[in-house]
C-alpha positions in Angstrom: -14.4 19.4 0.6 -14.0 16.6 3.1 -14.8 13.0 2.1 -15.4 10.4 4.9 -14.9 6.7 4.3 -14.9 3.6 6.3 -12.0 1.3 6.9 -12.3 -2.1 5.2 -10.9 -5.5 6.2 -8.4 -6.7 3.7 -9.4 -9.4 1.2 -8.1 -10.1 -2.1 -11.3 -9.3 -3.6 -11.8 -5.9 -2.2 -8.2 -4.9 -2.7 -7.8 -6.2 -6.3 -8.2 -2.7 -8.0 -5.3 -1.5 -6.1 -2.9 -4.5 -6.0 -2.4 -7.9 -4.6 -2.9 -9.4 -1.1 -0.3 -11.6 0.7 -2.1 -13.7 3.3 -1.8 -16.8 5.4 -2.6 -19.6 2.9 -5.7 -21.7 3.6 -4.6 -24.7 1.6 -1.9 -27.4 2.1 1.8 -26.4 2.2 3.7 -26.9 -1.0 6.7 -28.1 1.0 7.2 -29.5 4.6 9.9 -31.0 6.7 10.6 -31.6 10.3 9.1 -28.8 12.3 8.2 -26.5 9.2 5.7 -25.9 6.5 6.2 -23.8 3.4 3.7 -22.4 1.0 5.4 -21.4 -2.5 4.7 -18.9 -4.1 1.7 -17.2 -2.2 2.2 -13.9 -4.2 4.6 -12.5 -6.9 6.4 -9.0 -7.1 7.1 -8.0 -10.7 10.6 -6.6 -10.8 13.3 -6.0 -13.2 15.8 -4.2 -10.8 17.1 -4.8 -7.4 14.8 -4.4 -4.5 15.4 -1.8 -1.9 13.8 -2.2 1.6 12.7 0.4 3.9 11.3 0.6 7.5 8.4 3.1 8.5 7.8 3.9 12.1 4.0 5.3 11.9 2.8 7.3 14.7 -0.8 8.0 16.1 -2.3 10.9 14.3 -5.7 11.9 12.8 -7.0 9.8 10.1 -7.0 12.5 7.5 -5.2 12.3 4.1 -4.7 15.3 2.0 -2.0 14.1 -0.3 -0.7 10.9 -1.9 2.1 9.5 -4.0 2.2 6.8 -6.7 5.0 4.7 -8.5 3.9 4.2 -12.1 7.0 2.2 -13.0 7.0 -0.1 -9.9 5.0 -2.2 -7.5 5.6 -1.8 -3.7 5.2 -4.5 -1.2 4.0 -3.3 2.3 4.2 -5.6 5.4 3.3 -4.8 8.9 5.3 -6.3 11.7 3.3 -6.9 14.9 0.5 -4.3 14.9 -2.5 -3.6 12.7 -2.1 -0.6 10.2 -4.3 1.2 7.9 -3.4 1.8 4.2 -5.3 4.4 2.4 -5.1 4.0 -1.4 -6.8 5.6 -4.5 -7.4 4.5 -8.0 -4.9 5.7 -10.8 -7.1 7.0 -13.6 -4.4 7.6 -16.2 -1.0 6.0 -15.6 0.5 8.0 -18.5 -0.6 11.3 -17.1 2.3 13.0 -15.3 0.0 15.7 -14.0 -2.7 13.4 -12.5 -3.7 14.1 -9.0 -5.3 11.6 -6.7 -9.1 11.5 -6.8 -10.5 11.6 -3.3 -13.7 10.0 -4.7 -11.8 6.8 -5.2 -10.1 6.5 -2.0 -10.3 3.4 0.2 -8.7 2.4 3.5 -7.7 -1.1 4.3 -6.9 -2.7 7.7 -3.7 -4.8 7.3 -3.3 -7.3 10.2 0.0 -9.0 11.4 0.7 -11.7 9.0 -0.8 -9.9 6.1 1.0 -7.8 3.5 0.0 -5.9 0.3 1.6 -5.4 -3.2 0.5 -1.9 -4.3 0.1 -1.9 -8.1 1.8 0.4 -10.4 0.3 3.8 -10.4 -2.0 3.2 -7.4 -2.0 6.3 -5.2 -1.3 5.7 -1.6 -0.3 7.7 1.6 1.9 6.4 4.4 0.2 3.8 6.5 -1.5 4.8 9.7 -1.3 2.9 13.0 -4.8 1.3 13.7 -4.5 1.9 17.5 -0.9 2.3 18.5 2.3 3.4 17.0 3.4 0.6 14.5 6.1 -0.3 12.4 6.0 -1.6 8.8 8.5 -2.7 6.0 8.1 -1.6 2.4 10.1 -3.0 -0.6 10.3 -1.4 -4.0 12.6 -1.7 -7.1 15.5 0.7 -6.7 15.1 2.9 -9.9 13.8 6.1 -10.9 10.0 6.3 -11.7 8.9 7.1 -15.2 7.9 10.7 -14.1 10.9 11.5 -11.8 12.5 10.5 -8.5 10.1 10.1 -5.6 13.0 10.9 -3.2 12.6 14.8 -4.1 8.9 15.5 -3.4 6.4 12.7 -4.2 3.3 14.1 -2.5 0.5 15.2 -4.7 -2.5 17.1 -3.1 -6.0 16.0 -3.9 -7.7 18.0 -6.6 -9.3 21.1 -5.2 -7.4 20.8 -1.8 -10.0 18.1 -0.8 -9.3 15.8 2.1 -10.4 12.3 3.1 -11.0 11.2 6.6 -11.5 7.5 7.7 -12.4 5.6 10.8 
């Protein structure tokens, strides 16, 4: 079965079930100096191990997702560089179930604009991000430790139950 969803603009409220939003602050800076302003701390990443950084070069392709991954032991920061990206996510129904599959009925797709980032919560299902219009690059950061249910470097992708797919756009 194919599920179709719309792409949503990223806000702290609509992304809350999936994690946290990092956005340009509306308030006054906490520090400033000659030629600079600083807002400390606009978001937190909950970690206990060193952070590893990775870079993804995401290419134009059809807006269809058939599988996702999750990290039940770690949060993941995702930051676009200079182009909009679309990040599909799905709710974790049971973070303690190693056999859980992503539920296509809970998938949402969020538009992340340059200057915005997200912190994907523990257990939240997600696919690689898609470029909104043209090829894009984004950075991810995640604790460098094995996940509770294994090492995602081997094969982290889990198909939707029943072989379903989700399209968006």
